[in-house]
C-alpha positions as CSV (number, residue, x, y, z in Angstrom):
1,M,-1.5,12.4,13.1
2,K,-0.6,10.7,9.8
3,D,-2.2,7.3,9.0
4,S,0.6,4.7,9.1
5,N,-1.4,2.6,6.7
6,K,-1.2,5.1,3.8
7,H,0.5,3.6,0.8
8,S,3.5,4.8,-1.1
9,I,2.6,7.1,-4.0
10,L,6.2,8.0,-5.1
11,K,9.3,6.0,-4.9
12,T,12.8,6.4,-6.4
13,E,15.6,3.9,-6.5
14,N,19.2,5.0,-6.9
15,L,18.0,8.0,-8.9
16,S,20.6,10.2,-10.6
17,I,19.6,13.6,-11.9
18,G,21.3,16.1,-14.2
19,Y,21.9,16.9,-17.8
20,T,23.3,15.3,-20.9
21,N,24.7,17.7,-23.6
22,K,26.7,16.6,-26.6
23,K,27.5,13.3,-25.1
24,K,28.7,14.9,-21.9
25,K,26.8,14.0,-18.7
26,T,26.6,16.5,-15.8
27,V,25.4,14.8,-12.6
28,I,23.6,17.2,-10.2
29,A,22.7,14.5,-7.6
30,S,22.9,10.8,-7.4
31,N,21.8,7.7,-5.4
32,L,18.5,9.4,-4.4
33,N,16.3,6.9,-2.6
34,I,12.9,8.4,-1.7
35,E,9.7,6.9,-0.6
36,L,6.7,9.2,-0.2
37,Q,3.4,8.4,1.4
38,K,0.1,9.7,0.1
39,G,-1.3,12.8,1.8
40,T,2.1,14.2,2.7
41,F,3.3,17.9,2.4
42,V,7.0,17.9,1.4
43,C,9.3,20.8,1.2
44,I,12.6,20.6,-0.7
45,L,15.2,23.0,0.7
46,G,18.7,23.9,-0.5
47,K,20.8,26.8,-1.7
48,N,20.4,28.2,-5.2
49,G,21.7,25.9,-8.0
50,I,21.8,22.8,-5.8
51,G,19.3,21.0,-8.0
52,K,15.8,21.5,-6.5
53,S,14.2,22.4,-9.8
54,T,16.1,19.6,-11.6
55,L,14.8,17.1,-9.1
56,L,11.2,18.3,-9.5
57,R,11.5,18.3,-13.3
58,T,12.8,14.8,-13.3
59,L,10.1,13.5,-10.9
60,S,7.5,14.9,-13.2
61,K,9.0,13.6,-16.5
62,V,9.6,17.1,-17.8
63,Q,13.4,16.2,-17.8
64,P,14.8,12.8,-18.3
65,K,16.6,11.0,-15.5
66,L,20.3,10.1,-15.9
67,S,19.9,6.7,-14.2
68,G,17.8,4.8,-11.6
69,N,14.1,4.5,-11.3
70,V,11.1,6.7,-10.5
71,N,7.8,4.9,-9.7
72,I,4.4,6.3,-9.2
73,H,2.0,3.9,-7.5
74,G,4.5,1.2,-8.2
75,K,4.5,1.9,-12.0
76,D,7.6,3.1,-13.8
77,L,7.3,6.8,-14.7
78,N,8.5,6.4,-18.2
79,S,5.6,3.9,-18.9
80,F,2.9,6.6,-18.3
81,S,1.3,8.1,-21.3
82,E,0.8,11.9,-21.3
83,I,-2.9,11.6,-20.5
84,E,-2.2,9.0,-17.7
85,L,0.4,11.3,-16.2
86,A,-1.8,14.3,-16.4
87,K,-4.5,12.5,-14.4
88,T,-1.9,11.5,-11.8
89,M,0.3,14.5,-11.4
90,S,-0.2,18.3,-11.8
91,L,2.6,20.8,-12.0
92,V,3.0,24.5,-11.1
93,L,6.4,25.4,-12.5
94,T,8.3,28.7,-12.7
95,E,7.8,29.4,-16.4
96,K,5.9,32.5,-17.3
97,L,2.4,32.0,-18.7
98,P,2.1,32.8,-22.5
99,E,0.3,36.0,-23.3
100,S,-3.4,35.5,-23.7
101,N,-6.8,37.1,-22.8
102,L,-7.8,34.1,-20.6
103,T,-10.0,34.9,-17.6
104,V,-9.3,33.3,-14.3
105,F,-12.1,30.8,-14.9
106,E,-10.8,29.9,-18.3
107,L,-7.2,29.5,-17.0
108,I,-8.4,27.1,-14.2
109,A,-10.6,25.3,-16.7
110,L,-7.4,24.2,-18.5
111,G,-6.9,21.8,-15.6
112,R,-9.9,19.8,-16.9
113,Q,-8.2,19.1,-20.3
114,P,-7.1,15.6,-19.4
115,Y,-10.7,14.7,-19.1
116,T,-12.0,16.5,-22.2
117,N,-9.4,15.0,-24.6
118,W,-7.7,18.4,-24.9
119,V,-10.3,19.7,-27.4
120,G,-13.6,18.9,-25.7
121,T,-16.1,21.3,-24.2
122,L,-16.7,21.6,-20.5
123,T,-19.6,19.6,-19.0
124,K,-21.7,20.8,-16.1
125,S,-19.7,18.4,-13.9
126,D,-16.4,20.1,-15.1
127,V,-17.9,23.6,-14.4
128,D,-19.0,22.5,-10.9
129,K,-15.5,21.2,-10.1
130,I,-13.9,24.4,-11.3
131,H,-16.2,26.4,-9.0
132,K,-15.5,24.0,-6.2
133,V,-11.7,24.5,-6.3
134,M,-12.2,28.3,-6.6
135,G,-14.1,28.0,-3.3
136,L,-11.3,26.0,-1.7
137,T,-8.7,28.6,-2.7
138,K,-11.0,31.5,-1.9
139,I,-10.8,33.2,-5.4
140,E,-14.5,33.0,-6.5
141,Q,-14.5,36.8,-6.8
142,L,-11.7,36.7,-9.4
143,S,-13.5,34.4,-11.8
144,K,-14.1,36.9,-14.6
145,K,-10.9,38.9,-14.2
146,K,-8.2,38.5,-16.9
147,Y,-5.3,36.6,-15.4
148,Y,-2.8,39.4,-16.2
149,E,-4.8,41.8,-14.0
150,L,-4.0,39.7,-10.9
151,S,-1.4,40.3,-8.2
152,D,1.4,37.7,-7.8
153,G,-0.4,36.3,-4.8
154,Q,-3.7,36.0,-6.6
155,L,-2.1,34.4,-9.6
156,Q,-0.4,31.8,-7.5
157,R,-3.8,30.8,-6.0
158,V,-5.2,30.6,-9.5
159,L,-2.4,28.3,-10.6
160,I,-2.9,26.1,-7.5
161,S,-6.6,26.1,-8.4
162,R,-5.8,24.9,-11.9
163,A,-3.7,22.1,-10.4
164,L,-6.6,21.1,-8.2
165,A,-9.1,21.2,-11.1
166,Q,-6.8,18.6,-12.7
167,E,-7.9,16.2,-9.9
168,T,-4.5,14.6,-9.4
169,E,-3.3,12.9,-6.2
170,L,0.2,14.4,-6.6
171,I,0.9,18.2,-7.0
172,I,4.4,19.5,-7.6
173,L,5.2,23.2,-7.3
174,D,8.6,24.8,-8.0
175,E,9.2,27.8,-5.7
176,P,5.5,28.9,-5.7
177,T,6.1,31.8,-3.2
178,A,9.3,33.2,-4.8
179,H,7.7,36.6,-5.7
180,L,5.2,36.9,-2.9
181,D,5.3,39.2,0.1
182,V,5.5,37.7,3.6
183,L,1.7,37.6,4.2
184,H,1.1,35.8,0.9
185,K,4.0,33.4,1.5
186,M,2.4,32.4,4.8
187,E,-1.0,32.1,3.3
188,S,0.3,29.9,0.4
189,F,2.1,27.5,2.8
190,K,-1.0,27.3,4.9
191,L,-3.2,26.5,1.9
192,L,-0.7,23.8,0.6
193,K,-0.6,22.2,4.0
194,E,-4.4,22.1,4.1
195,L,-4.6,20.5,0.7
196,A,-2.4,17.7,1.9
197,S,-4.0,17.1,5.3
198,Q,-7.7,17.8,4.4
199,L,-7.9,16.6,0.8
200,N,-5.3,13.8,1.1
201,K,-3.2,15.3,-1.7
202,T,0.5,14.7,-1.9
203,V,2.2,18.1,-2.3
204,I,5.9,18.6,-3.1
205,V,7.2,22.1,-3.0
206,S,10.7,23.5,-3.6
207,S,11.4,26.6,-1.5
208,H,13.8,28.9,0.1
209,E,11.3,29.6,2.9
210,I,13.1,27.6,5.5
211,H,11.2,29.0,8.5
212,L,7.8,28.3,6.9
213,A,8.9,24.8,5.7
214,L,9.9,23.9,9.3
215,Q,6.6,25.0,10.6
216,T,4.3,23.4,8.0
217,A,6.0,20.4,6.2
218,D,5.3,16.8,7.2
219,E,8.6,15.9,5.6
220,L,11.7,17.8,4.4
221,W,14.1,16.9,1.6
222,L,17.4,18.6,2.2
223,M,19.7,19.0,-0.7
224,T,23.4,19.8,0.1
225,D,26.6,19.6,-1.9
226,K,27.5,16.3,-0.1
227,E,24.2,14.5,0.6
228,F,20.4,14.2,0.2
229,I,18.7,14.0,3.6
230,T,15.0,13.2,4.3
231,G,13.0,13.3,7.5
232,T,10.5,15.2,9.6
233,P,11.3,18.8,10.5
234,K,11.6,17.8,14.2
235,D,14.1,15.0,13.5
236,L,16.2,17.1,11.1
237,I,16.4,19.9,13.6
238,E,17.3,17.7,16.5
239,N,20.0,15.7,14.6
240,K,21.4,19.0,13.2
241,S,20.9,18.0,9.6
242,V,19.3,21.4,8.9
243,E,22.6,23.1,9.7
244,K,24.1,21.4,6.7
245,L,22.0,23.4,4.2
246,F,24.5,26.2,4.3
247,D,28.2,25.9,4.9
248,S,29.0,29.6,5.6
249,D,30.9,31.9,7.8
250,T,28.0,34.4,7.5
251,V,25.0,32.6,8.9
252,H,24.2,29.8,11.3
253,F,21.1,28.0,12.3
254,D,19.5,29.3,15.5
255,F,17.7,26.4,17.2
256,K,15.6,28.7,19.4
257,Q,14.3,30.7,16.5
258,Q,14.4,27.7,14.2
259,Q,15.8,29.7,11.3
260,F,19.2,30.9,9.9
261,I,20.4,34.1,11.2
262,L,23.6,36.3,10.7
263,K,26.5,35.3,12.8
264,Q,27.5,38.0,15.3
265,K,31.1,39.2,15.1
């Protein structure tokens, strides 16, 4: 059971997200009012192109907001310096890693950069923390491997480990299981859930894995063409909000199976 006394770590007020190009403004979603408690595992669900990645990039200051406010611990996101933000929030985005000969240990060690002024050497404490997170994600045996030698599932655990090494309260991941098989998808969701519940991390994930999100998330953010809906999986299933994710003649939400299935002709 979640502690009702947990404080708000993330709050948005009338947030509008989208793009500005040559003085033209394209609004993806508007009037987003979110309040997220510390230690919560959140899944963002919605069809392709609905704006899940845009929302995550805006919440993490990778992309500017169009209007409204984003606050972390009650402080305006735009007032954070790069170092302050790097000690508060870690990201696992969908961009490919640049080519390099980094080992798994070295890649995870990059998560310590906010504490070594980006050019410093690792202390014994830094090294101990890196080994600790590899233990948490069960990848100690991969330490000396080159990262490009890893499977997709292994690499995803390494990137989550790098985020953990950064020692932030808030971890944001954009479709972290997109290229994984069923087993590794399930293992990844289980790991992210455990990070939130056992380490008191706030984890926000965008995903298309509706079935897994319904099983594991503390809170869902549903993005549809018409509205942005938040709530627990139980509440959003019972009030039929989950059905609004897809307006289609092809699929419907099966309440017994708790997933979308093909409509029978």
